[in-house]
C-alpha positions as CSV (number, residue, x, y, z in Angstrom):
1,M,43.7,-8.0,-9.8
2,G,47.1,-9.4,-8.6
3,P,50.5,-8.4,-9.8
4,S,50.8,-8.2,-13.6
5,T,53.6,-7.7,-16.1
6,I,53.1,-5.1,-18.8
7,L,54.2,-6.2,-22.3
8,L,55.1,-2.9,-23.9
9,A,54.8,-2.9,-27.7
10,S,57.3,-0.1,-28.2
11,N,61.0,0.4,-28.5
12,S,60.8,4.1,-27.5
13,P,63.3,5.0,-24.8
14,R,61.0,7.8,-23.7
15,R,58.1,5.4,-23.1
16,R,60.3,3.0,-21.2
17,E,61.6,5.7,-18.9
18,L,58.1,7.0,-18.2
19,L,56.6,3.6,-17.7
20,S,59.4,2.9,-15.1
21,L,57.9,5.6,-12.9
22,T,54.7,3.6,-12.3
23,G,56.3,0.7,-10.3
24,W,54.7,-1.8,-12.6
25,R,57.0,-4.6,-14.0
26,F,57.3,-4.5,-17.7
27,T,59.0,-6.1,-20.6
28,I,59.5,-4.8,-24.2
29,L,58.5,-6.4,-27.4
30,P,58.3,-4.0,-30.3
31,I,56.8,-5.3,-33.6
32,P,56.6,-3.1,-36.7
33,V,53.2,-2.4,-38.2
34,D,52.1,-0.6,-41.3
35,E,51.8,3.1,-40.3
36,T,50.4,4.4,-43.6
37,P,47.4,6.7,-43.0
38,L,44.2,5.8,-44.7
39,E,43.0,8.3,-47.3
40,G,41.3,11.2,-45.5
41,E,41.8,9.6,-42.1
42,D,41.4,12.0,-39.1
43,P,44.5,12.3,-36.9
44,A,42.6,11.1,-33.8
45,V,41.2,8.0,-35.6
46,Y,44.6,7.3,-37.1
47,V,46.5,7.4,-33.9
48,V,44.0,5.2,-32.0
49,R,44.0,2.7,-34.9
50,L,47.8,2.5,-34.9
51,A,48.0,1.9,-31.1
52,E,45.4,-0.8,-31.4
53,S,47.2,-2.4,-34.3
54,K,50.5,-2.5,-32.4
55,A,48.8,-4.1,-29.4
56,R,47.1,-6.7,-31.5
57,A,50.3,-7.6,-33.3
58,V,52.0,-8.3,-29.9
59,L,49.0,-10.0,-28.3
60,P,49.9,-13.6,-29.5
61,M,53.2,-13.3,-27.7
62,A,51.8,-12.4,-24.4
63,E,52.5,-14.9,-21.6
64,P,50.1,-15.7,-18.8
65,G,49.8,-12.8,-16.4
66,M,50.8,-10.2,-19.0
67,V,48.8,-7.2,-20.0
68,V,49.7,-5.7,-23.4
69,L,50.3,-2.0,-23.8
70,A,50.8,-0.1,-27.0
71,A,50.9,3.6,-27.7
72,D,51.3,5.9,-30.7
73,T,51.9,9.6,-30.9
74,I,51.2,12.0,-33.8
75,V,51.7,15.7,-34.3
76,A,48.8,17.4,-36.0
77,D,49.0,20.9,-37.4
78,A,45.8,22.2,-39.0
79,E,44.7,18.6,-39.6
80,K,48.0,17.8,-41.3
81,M,49.8,14.9,-39.6
82,L,53.5,15.1,-39.0
83,G,55.4,11.9,-38.4
84,K,59.1,11.3,-37.9
85,P,61.2,13.1,-40.5
86,C,63.0,11.0,-43.1
87,D,65.9,13.3,-43.5
88,P,67.3,16.6,-42.1
89,E,65.7,18.7,-44.7
90,E,62.2,17.4,-43.8
91,A,63.0,17.9,-40.1
92,A,63.9,21.6,-40.9
93,N,60.7,22.0,-42.8
94,M,58.6,20.6,-40.0
95,L,60.2,22.8,-37.4
96,R,59.7,25.9,-39.6
97,Q,56.0,24.9,-40.1
98,L,55.4,24.6,-36.3
99,R,57.3,27.7,-35.3
100,G,55.5,30.4,-33.5
101,H,52.0,28.9,-33.2
102,T,50.1,26.1,-31.5
103,H,49.6,22.6,-32.8
104,Q,48.3,19.4,-31.3
105,V,50.0,16.3,-30.1
106,L,47.8,13.2,-29.9
107,T,48.9,10.1,-28.0
108,A,46.7,7.0,-28.0
109,L,46.9,4.0,-25.7
110,A,45.6,0.5,-26.3
111,V,45.6,-1.9,-23.4
112,F,44.7,-5.6,-23.8
113,D,44.1,-8.1,-21.0
114,P,44.2,-11.5,-22.7
115,A,43.2,-13.5,-19.6
116,E,39.9,-11.6,-19.3
117,N,39.5,-10.9,-23.1
118,R,39.2,-7.2,-22.3
119,Q,40.6,-4.1,-24.0
120,V,40.7,-0.4,-23.1
121,K,41.6,2.4,-25.5
122,D,42.3,6.1,-24.5
123,L,43.4,9.2,-26.2
124,C,45.2,12.3,-24.9
125,T,45.3,15.5,-26.9
126,A,47.7,18.2,-25.9
127,E,47.8,21.8,-27.2
128,V,51.5,22.7,-27.8
129,P,52.5,26.3,-28.3
130,M,55.9,26.6,-30.0
131,R,58.2,29.5,-29.5
132,R,59.7,31.6,-32.3
133,Y,63.1,29.9,-32.5
134,T,65.5,31.0,-35.2
135,D,66.7,29.3,-38.3
136,L,70.1,29.1,-36.7
137,E,68.6,27.3,-33.7
138,I,66.9,24.8,-36.0
139,D,70.2,24.1,-37.8
140,S,72.0,23.5,-34.5
141,Y,69.2,21.3,-33.2
142,I,69.1,19.2,-36.4
143,A,72.9,18.8,-36.2
144,S,72.5,17.2,-32.8
145,G,70.5,14.4,-34.4
146,D,67.7,14.6,-31.8
147,P,64.9,15.4,-34.1
148,M,65.3,12.4,-36.4
149,D,63.3,9.9,-34.4
150,K,60.6,12.3,-33.1
151,A,57.1,13.0,-34.5
152,G,57.1,16.6,-35.6
153,A,61.0,16.6,-35.5
154,Y,61.2,17.8,-31.9
155,A,61.4,16.6,-28.3
156,I,59.5,18.9,-25.8
157,Q,62.0,17.9,-23.1
158,N,65.2,18.9,-25.0
159,A,66.8,21.5,-22.7
160,G,69.1,22.9,-25.4
161,F,66.4,23.6,-28.0
162,H,63.4,24.0,-25.6
163,P,61.0,24.4,-28.4
164,V,57.8,25.0,-26.4
165,S,56.8,28.3,-24.8
166,T,53.9,28.2,-22.3
167,F,52.6,24.7,-21.8
168,K,49.5,23.7,-19.8
169,D,48.6,20.1,-20.8
170,C,50.0,16.6,-20.2
171,Y,53.8,16.8,-20.6
172,A,54.3,13.1,-20.5
173,S,51.8,12.7,-23.4
174,V,53.9,14.8,-25.7
175,M,56.9,12.6,-24.8
176,G,54.9,9.6,-25.8
177,L,53.1,8.1,-22.8
178,P,50.4,9.9,-20.9
179,L,50.8,8.3,-17.5
180,C,47.5,9.5,-15.9
181,H,45.6,8.2,-18.9
182,L,47.5,4.9,-18.5
183,V,46.6,4.7,-14.8
184,R,42.9,5.2,-15.4
185,S,42.9,2.7,-18.3
186,L,44.5,0.0,-16.2
187,R,42.2,0.7,-13.3
188,K,39.3,-0.3,-15.6
189,L,41.0,-3.7,-15.8
190,G,41.4,-3.8,-12.0
191,I,45.1,-3.0,-12.1
192,V,46.3,-0.3,-9.7
193,P,49.7,1.4,-9.8
194,R,52.4,0.6,-7.3
195,A,53.5,4.2,-7.0
196,D,52.1,7.7,-6.7
197,V,52.2,8.1,-10.5
198,P,51.2,11.8,-10.8
199,T,53.8,12.8,-8.2
200,A,56.5,10.6,-9.7
201,C,55.8,12.0,-13.1
202,Q,55.9,15.6,-12.1
203,D,59.0,15.2,-10.0
204,Y,60.8,13.4,-12.9
205,L,59.8,15.9,-15.5
206,H,60.2,19.0,-13.2
207,Y,56.7,20.0,-14.3
208,N,53.7,21.1,-12.1
209,C,50.9,19.4,-14.0
210,P,47.6,21.4,-14.0
211,V,45.6,18.6,-15.6
212,S,46.5,15.3,-13.8
213,K,43.6,15.4,-11.3
214,A,41.0,16.1,-13.9
215,I,42.4,13.3,-16.1
216,L,42.4,10.8,-13.3
217,A,38.8,11.8,-12.6
218,G,37.9,10.9,-16.2
219,A,38.1,14.2,-18.1
220,Q,38.9,14.1,-21.8
């Protein structure tokens, strides 16, 4: 397939910076959708449904040659889904809940090619072990304002708070856009990257990824 422009259905600065590593051209068009979970909905089902809903909402605005991309990220702790905190108190409660044990971060991708009437969906699940940060560290981190637009009230890449201890999964996924999953999804539509995405991602994140080759080979 020839050069395409990705229409990104997200206003996340983290997704924008990660997508810029691929070499693909992209433009941004976020559209709000109802993010209310259905009763009893499994986190994996929920996050895939939301990514697809975002993509479908933007699809009518796609111009010829555009491929629509949407993503959604959720933090799941013992099947309880944690979204973005609505206030500092809720952020503190989330961080205390996650402290000292491992939870999951699920990021779903939905890619639509309107010209070919094709879609690809994918899901990345990362195991995230949190360190035993103190209440004082939580208070300081919340005062910075960083947790307020993050699922689970934290950013894995925050150097000051550094919430995660030993991590061995897709780092970019926890930031909101699993790039190797995106590469393999777009390849199914005949679209190849214009950069060495795994190397660009690891260099940018300063992270030696142990799972990129397996993901690109199709591992779940």
